[in-house]
C-alpha positions as MATLAB code, in Angstrom:
seq = 'MLLYQFQKGTNPRRVIIYLNEKGIDVPRYELDYAGGEHKSPEYLAINPSGRAPTLVTDEGMSITDSAAIVEYLEDLHPEKSMIGVDAISRAKIRSLERLGTDLVARSQLWLWNITRSFPAMEPSPSLKVASKILVYVTEILDVLEATIGDNEFLAGDRPTVADCTVFPIFQTCRERFELPFGSAHPRLDLWYKNFRQRPSAEY';
ca = [
       1.141    2.026  -20.838;
      -1.795    2.083  -18.668;
      -2.353    1.883  -14.909;
      -5.746    0.895  -13.869;
      -6.422    2.094  -10.200;
      -8.759    2.771   -7.585;
      -7.634    6.103   -6.075;
      -8.466    5.322   -2.394;
      -7.760    1.674   -2.325;
      -4.893    0.624   -0.118;
      -2.780   -1.552   -2.619;
      -3.217    0.860   -5.684;
      -2.013    3.701   -3.335;
       1.118    2.088   -2.902;
       1.782    2.574   -6.748;
       0.094    5.997   -6.856;
       2.351    7.418   -4.071;
       5.335    5.759   -5.648;
       4.738    7.524   -9.071;
       4.048   10.590   -7.269;
       7.394   10.390   -5.276;
       9.388    9.491   -8.402;
       7.845   11.845  -10.653;
       6.887    9.374  -13.135;
       3.898   10.233  -15.338;
       1.925    7.102  -16.332;
      -1.541    7.404  -17.991;
      -4.310    6.156  -15.465;
      -7.718    4.918  -15.652;
      -9.977    5.108  -12.437;
     -12.075    2.275  -12.044;
     -15.743    2.478  -10.872;
     -15.619    0.446   -7.924;
     -19.073    1.484   -6.681;
     -20.355    0.379  -10.073;
     -18.647   -2.926  -10.118;
     -16.421   -2.038  -13.045;
     -13.510   -4.099  -11.372;
     -15.701   -7.329  -12.006;
     -16.895   -6.431  -15.440;
     -15.833   -9.112  -18.071;
     -13.696   -6.384  -19.988;
     -11.489   -5.790  -16.679;
     -11.443   -9.538  -15.639;
      -9.912  -10.138  -19.092;
      -7.147   -7.815  -18.043;
      -6.991   -8.882  -14.225;
      -8.699  -12.006  -13.519;
      -8.524  -11.308   -9.858;
     -10.875   -8.384  -10.516;
      -8.756   -6.094   -8.273;
      -6.728   -2.963   -8.700;
      -4.086   -2.010   -9.446;
      -3.254   -3.295  -12.782;
      -0.354   -1.892  -15.070;
      -0.767   -2.835  -18.838;
       2.726   -2.438  -20.228;
       3.521   -1.042  -23.750;
       3.993   -4.725  -24.862;
       0.565   -5.646  -23.617;
       1.546   -7.508  -20.464;
      -0.720   -7.115  -17.396;
       1.100   -6.690  -14.016;
      -1.544   -7.348  -11.429;
       0.606   -6.882   -8.231;
       1.223   -3.638   -6.664;
       4.660   -4.540   -5.509;
       5.692   -5.944   -8.975;
       4.360   -2.911  -10.573;
       6.590   -0.662   -8.420;
       9.690   -3.023   -9.050;
       8.904   -2.806  -12.780;
       8.867    1.011  -12.852;
      11.924    1.140  -10.674;
      13.681   -0.838  -13.263;
      12.725    1.384  -16.030;
      13.415    4.494  -14.005;
      16.590    3.544  -11.851;
      17.440    7.123  -11.034;
      17.150    8.267   -7.513;
      16.517    4.805   -6.392;
      13.674    4.119   -3.972;
      14.607    0.200   -3.514;
      18.243    1.028   -2.599;
      21.801    1.749   -3.956;
      23.704   -1.324   -2.998;
      23.186   -4.792   -1.670;
      22.928   -3.659    2.144;
      20.416   -0.777    1.460;
      18.272   -2.926   -0.923;
      18.183   -5.828    1.649;
      17.059   -3.376    4.475;
      14.477   -1.625    2.201;
      12.992   -4.956    0.690;
      12.813   -6.417    4.126;
      10.697   -3.505    5.392;
       8.632   -3.470    2.265;
       7.960   -7.118    2.619;
       7.022   -6.593    6.445;
       4.648   -3.839    5.170;
       3.052   -6.030    2.794;
       2.318   -8.674    5.469;
       1.078   -5.794    7.664;
      -1.258   -4.799    4.835;
      -2.530   -8.266    4.559;
      -3.294   -8.626    8.265;
      -4.675   -5.296    8.617;
      -7.163   -5.898    5.608;
      -8.503   -8.939    7.394;
      -8.815   -6.966   10.572;
     -10.697   -4.258    8.608;
     -13.094   -6.862    7.125;
     -13.958   -7.922   10.407;
     -14.020   -4.671   12.472;
     -16.247   -2.820    9.773;
     -19.203   -3.855    7.750;
     -17.764   -2.189    4.678;
     -16.607   -5.338    2.984;
     -19.522   -7.623    2.576;
     -17.767   -9.248   -0.514;
     -14.642  -10.150    1.503;
     -16.254  -10.873    4.899;
     -20.075  -11.203    4.858;
     -20.145  -12.022    8.568;
     -17.675   -9.567   10.407;
     -16.788  -10.620   14.031;
     -15.350   -8.302   16.406;
     -13.996  -11.523   18.244;
     -12.205  -12.427   15.108;
     -10.920   -8.835   14.557;
      -9.652   -8.696   18.043;
      -7.585  -12.060   17.556;
      -6.190  -10.583   14.217;
      -5.347   -7.384   15.950;
      -2.713   -9.160   17.893;
      -0.816   -9.936   14.574;
      -1.217   -6.692   13.391;
       0.304   -5.079   16.385;
       3.241   -7.589   16.100;
       4.294   -5.924   12.897;
       3.580   -2.432   14.058;
       5.905   -3.222   17.237;
       8.601   -4.266   14.861;
       8.415   -1.055   12.635;
       8.144    1.030   15.813;
      11.417   -0.338   16.889;
      13.039   -0.347   13.452;
      12.242    3.225   12.532;
      13.903    4.910   15.479;
      14.447    8.396   15.046;
      14.597    8.251   11.153;
      12.341   10.551    9.311;
      11.307    7.663    7.013;
      11.101    3.817    7.732;
      14.398    2.994    5.955;
      16.418    6.122    6.900;
      16.339    9.816    5.695;
      14.560    9.467    2.365;
      11.294    7.901    1.299;
      11.672    4.445   -0.405;
       9.210    1.778   -1.351;
       8.807    0.796    2.267;
       7.155    3.912    3.023;
       4.941    3.677   -0.240;
       3.779    0.261    1.134;
       3.047    0.975    4.573;
       1.581    4.441    4.602;
      -1.477    3.427    2.449;
      -2.801    1.073    5.153;
      -2.412    3.896    7.776;
      -4.270    6.248    5.524;
      -7.079    3.952    4.879;
      -7.633    3.018    8.504;
      -7.457    6.552    9.726;
      -8.917    8.635    7.070;
     -11.544    6.202    5.313;
     -12.624    4.399    8.495;
     -11.644    6.872   11.205;
      -9.900    4.281   13.209;
      -6.762    4.896   15.594;
      -4.494    2.638   13.714;
      -1.013    2.980   14.869;
      -1.681    5.690   17.314;
      -0.169    3.654   20.204;
       3.206    3.676   18.426;
       4.575    7.162   18.907;
       7.470    6.975   16.343;
       4.963    5.574   13.624;
       2.415    8.056   14.515;
       4.912   10.904   13.854;
       6.250    9.260   10.790;
       2.469    8.850    9.454;
       1.670   12.607   10.371;
       4.856   13.915    8.682;
       4.381   11.701    5.530;
       0.787   12.664    5.226;
       2.071   16.407    4.651;
       3.849   15.194    1.514;
       2.088   16.066   -1.881;
       2.398   12.547   -2.908;
      -0.007   11.494    0.071;
      -2.964   13.579   -1.167;
      -5.852   11.726   -2.496;
];
């Protein structure tokens, strides 16, 4: 088994943080994004999208979606479940995880337009477009703010795959691009600051 990752990438971090929280040791290979290794013929043969992460299983199968990688590993390591222990908890956690996945997608579109750091994704960034997208980003942040309530973590009193999904986009925006992402949402702001202190969140 081998995980191809880009340590600072939002989607790879979902898997990295999950592995750290679960205490699962998987061999890893850090892709040289700056050098374009993720677009090399060798990597494209493994993951045609040319993105990270990719988990190559012991059977030689390439899993190229971060959520699918987490679910696959959770199936292999069901102890101390991070997806839920019964139908109700699984439904709650998965709904939050999927909401988080939607947040990541919308927020990445926003980042592509509010910064000039992603020319391959958006060669002509537009602050006007970014402003429109932010409305849809805020829509999800509002839901998460209401859902978390006084919980320490998004789904309750312990970390789940929902935290592993949502935290990386906060970290990307705040640490890599110094943007006040979610700062207008006090419960999420506190959740982020507390989760950031966990060893799993370190770069």
